[in-house]
C-alpha positions, -999 to +999 in steps of 0.1 A: -012+024+092+013+003+073+024+014+038+042-010+015+061+001-016+068-023-044+103-016-057+105-046-080+115-040-116+080-048-129+065-019-110+093+006-109+097+003-146+060+007-153+044+039-164+029+044-129+057+043-104+065+081-103+029+089-102+024+065-073+053+080-053+039+115-057+005+104-047+019+086-016+036+118-005+003+136-007-015+107+010+009+104+039+009+142+045-029+144+044-033+117+070-005+129+093-021+164+093-058+154+092-064+171+059-101+169+049-109+151+081-088+121+071-080+099+101-046+108+118-028+075+126-011+072+159+013+048+144+027+047+108+053+024+093+065+025+057+084-004+042+094-021+009+074-051-003+100-077-013+137-080-013+167-098-027+157-131-011+125-147+002+116-135+037+144-110+037+142-086+068+129-052+059+133-018+075+100-004+087+104+034+089+083+049+117+060+078+118+086+102+131+105+098+098+077+117+080+063+141+106+068+178+103+076+176+066+060+192+035+046+171+007+077+178-014+100+168+015+081+136+020+083+127-017+121+134-018+125+113+013+106+084-002+131+083-031+160+084-007+146+055+014+135+034-016+161+042-044+151+030-078+186+020-087+184-009-062+155-029-074+141-059-056+140-091-077+113-106-054+078-093-046+072-111-013+037-102-001+036-130+025+068-118+042+055-082+042+023-094+060+043-115+085+066-085+093+036-063+099+022-089+123+056-090+141+057-052+143+022-050+157+029-076+184+063-060+193+046-026+197+016-040+216-008-028+189-029-060+188-067-055+186-063-020+172-078-012+137-051-018+111-049-002+076-024-016+051-018+005+020+002-011-008+015+006-039+021-023-063+008-040-095-003-067-071+013-095-091+027-123-070+060-139-081+058-169-104+063-204-091+069-235-111+042-261-113+051-290-135+065-274-167+045-242-163+051-209-145+021-200-124+008-170-105-011-184-075-032-157-057-045-184-033-009-188-020-010-152-006-012-157+031-032-132+052-033-154+083-006-134+102-030-104+100-061-123+108-050-129+144-042-092+151-076-074+149-112-077+138-108-045+118-081-049+091-082-033+056-058-038+028-058-012+000-039-023-031-033+007-054-020+008-090-030-028-099-051-038-130-087-050-132-078-087-137-053-089-108-074-066-086-103-090-090-080-119-082-070-102-049-107-097-040-120-131-050-091-156-048-070-145-018-082-166+012-093-146+042-120-145+069-120-109+083-095-090+063-111-064+039-095-058+006-100-028-017-081-025-050-079+005-073-067+003-109-036+021-121-056+039-148-078+054-121-050+062-097-030+082-122-059+107-126-054+120-090-034+150-103-055+158-133-062+196-135-099+192-127-090+173-095-058+187-082-051+225-085-013+232-085-017+267-070-036+256-038-022+240-006-034+205+001-058+217+029-078+236+002-078+208-024-115+200-020-118+180-052-086+160-044-099+153-009-132+141-023-115+120-050-092+103-025-120+096+000-141+079-027-114+061-047-088+052-020-102+055+015-134+037+005-150+019+034-151-016+020-171-044+037-156-077+048-159-107+025-149-142+035-130-162+009-120-198+017 
């Protein structure tokens, strides 16, 4: 499992960033501890999406960084590792995917199922075409992931319906599966009728069901050329 956190200004300054970090702490904890039967990853890396420059090297924090910690400790650690006072000016999805591929190859993880979870609005950086600034979803390059495994799923959380549809219909791919979830849906994970403050995560049946249906959904592959 690879987790990418968008710490660009557009996402950090949105209404959803704090909600997303809290959800991620619960999500990481639930997978590391097999809560609700969630798959326990043998390998976990958490890294930023983007940087100060294009293709800037990123730190991929390994599974040991988050093991044996409570939900609250994981959330506190996430803010320490990804401080919001040091925002990235560039959201570089292509570099993030390339660095995942490099990490998979370096750790001899090729051919294993790969899950990529991204907390981001999903908006690629602008590029200039003529006199216009353009967002080109077809320029998102998943080819570094395509060569790694036949079972690769990208889950883009906290996007919006328009950009989520662009990820699913415009990003070229052959085997990579893409699931997007809108920010308006994601921010309901801690609503009182879903998440009960007085219960440990292992007993949060509604939250477990909500997460299974809205985040860990088993999406089918769809080729886009």
